N, C-alpha and C positions, 0 to 999 in steps of 0.2 A: 430831376427825373430824366431818365434816359430817353433818347429819341426812339419812337416806335417803328416797327416794320412798316406799318401803314403810312406813317409820315414819310419814310424813305421812298416808298413806292410812289406816293403822291407827288413827291418832289423830284422824281427821276429826271424829267426833262429839264428842270431848273438846274439841277446839279450838273447834267451833261452840258448845258449851255454855259454855265460858270467855268467849266474846264476849257472852253473854247474861246474865252475872252482874249482880246488883244490889249496891250498896254503901251502907252507912250512914255518914253524915257528921255529926259533932256540930257544931252551930252555936249562936250566941247565942239563936236562937229555939227551939232544941231539935233533936232528931235528925231528919234528912231522909234519905230513901232515893232514890238516884239510879241511873240506868242509864248505860252507856257511850255517849258520843257516836258517831255514825256518821262515816265519813270525809267524807261530803257536808256534814254539820253543821260539822265542823272547818274545812272549806274556806270555808263561808259566813261563819263568825265571824271569820275572818282579816281580812276587809275591813270589818268593822262597827265603828262608833264605840263602841257599848255591847255588845260581844260577850260580855263576862262575864255580864251580866244575861240575855242571850239564851240562853247555854248552860245557865245555871241553870234558866230557865223551861222549856226544851225537854227537859232531862235529869232533872229532879226528878219522881219517880214518886209519892212520898208525902211530904208532902201535895200534892194537885193544885194547883199554883200558877196554873193556868189557870182555876180555878173562878171563875165569874162573881160569885158572892156574896162570895168572898174579895177579888176585884179591886175590887168595889164598896165593900166595907167599908173598904178602905184608900184609896179615892179615886184609883185608878189611871186615868190617861188612856190609857196604852199598857200592854199586857200585861206588858212587861218592867219596868215601874215597880215591880212587886211585889217584886222582889229587893232593890232599894234601900230599900223601905219596911219590910221585915221583918228584914233582916240588918244588922249593923253596917257602917258605911261601908268600913272596910278589909277586912272579911270577904268581901265580894262577890268580889273578885279571888282571894282564897285558896280559896273554895269552887269557883269556876270552874276554877282551876288544878288542884285536887284531882280534879275530875270528869274533866278532860283526862288526868291521870296514870292514872286508872283504865283508860283505853283505850290506855295505852302512850305517849301524847304526853309529850315532855320526859323520857322514861325514859332513863337511862343504859344503854348496852349496851357490852359488852366486845369489843374487836377485838384480835387478835394476828396477827403476820406468819405467813402460811401458808408452811410449809417444804416445798419440793419435794424429794423423795428422788431422788438420782441413782444410776443403776445402774453 
C-alpha cells in the first residue's frame, strides 16, 4: 500500500529532521563527522574531475577541512588538496561514496509489481 498524503504531512518534521542528520565515519586519520550532501552538490560533483575530494571538503563538519591553518600546514594549493593529504589514497573514494550513501545515493530500493484488483 502506498504512503498517503496524510502520512507524509504528519511526518513532515520527521523527514526534515532526518535530512539534517550528521554521521560519523572512521578514517585512517580518525573519526570525522559529515553532513548529507545537497542535491545541488551531488549534481556539481557529477561533472568534476576530483569530485570525491570536493564532496569530502564540502560535507565534513568536524574537523573543519576548510580551516586556513590546516590547509597551510599541509601545503595545500587548492582547498580540495586536503582530502588527498590526510586520507589514504584508496580511502578518498570510499569516504566520498559513504557520504553520498548517507543521503540515499546509490541506495538500493525495492520495487514490486503493483497488482490492480479487478471487480
